[in-house]
C-alpha positions in Angstrom: -8.0 -38.0 -11.5 -5.7 -38.0 -14.4 -2.1 -36.7 -14.2 -2.9 -33.6 -16.2 -5.2 -32.2 -13.5 -2.7 -33.2 -10.7 -0.1 -31.1 -12.5 -2.5 -28.2 -12.9 -3.3 -28.3 -9.1 0.4 -28.5 -8.3 1.2 -25.6 -10.6 -1.6 -23.6 -9.2 -0.6 -24.2 -5.6 3.0 -23.3 -6.5 2.0 -20.1 -8.2 -0.3 -19.2 -5.3 2.4 -19.7 -2.8 4.9 -17.6 -4.9 2.4 -14.8 -5.4 1.4 -14.8 -1.7 5.0 -14.6 -0.5 6.1 -11.9 -3.0 2.8 -10.0 -2.6 3.4 -9.8 1.1 7.0 -8.5 0.5 5.8 -6.0 -2.2 3.0 -4.6 0.0 5.3 -4.5 3.0 7.7 -2.2 1.1 4.8 -0.1 -0.1 3.6 0.3 3.5 7.1 1.2 4.7 7.4 3.8 1.9 4.1 5.4 2.9 5.1 5.5 6.5 8.5 7.0 5.7 6.8 9.6 3.5 4.4 10.5 6.3 7.0 10.8 9.0 9.8 12.4 7.0 11.0 15.5 8.9 11.0 17.8 5.9 7.3 17.1 5.3 6.2 18.2 8.8 5.5 21.9 7.9 3.5 20.9 4.8 1.4 18.5 6.8 0.8 21.0 9.6 -0.4 23.6 7.0 -2.6 21.0 5.3 -4.2 20.1 8.7 -5.3 23.7 9.2 -7.2 23.8 5.8 -10.6 22.9 7.3 -10.3 25.5 10.1 -9.5 28.4 7.8 -12.3 30.9 7.1 -12.5 32.2 3.6 -14.1 35.5 2.7 -15.7 34.1 -0.4 -17.8 31.5 1.6 -21.5 32.5 1.3 
């Protein structure tokens, strides 16, 4: 193996580790944002109304 391919492997492994760590942090924040949005107290009424949509009967259903 020549030194060029050893450098490429080292660079790849370094980038993979960097992307893995920061990707985990990024998606962790995305997850926390979605959970915060879903459980935010001011959204409760809106979500309760949306949960009743399948149970409503519309007069225009034929």
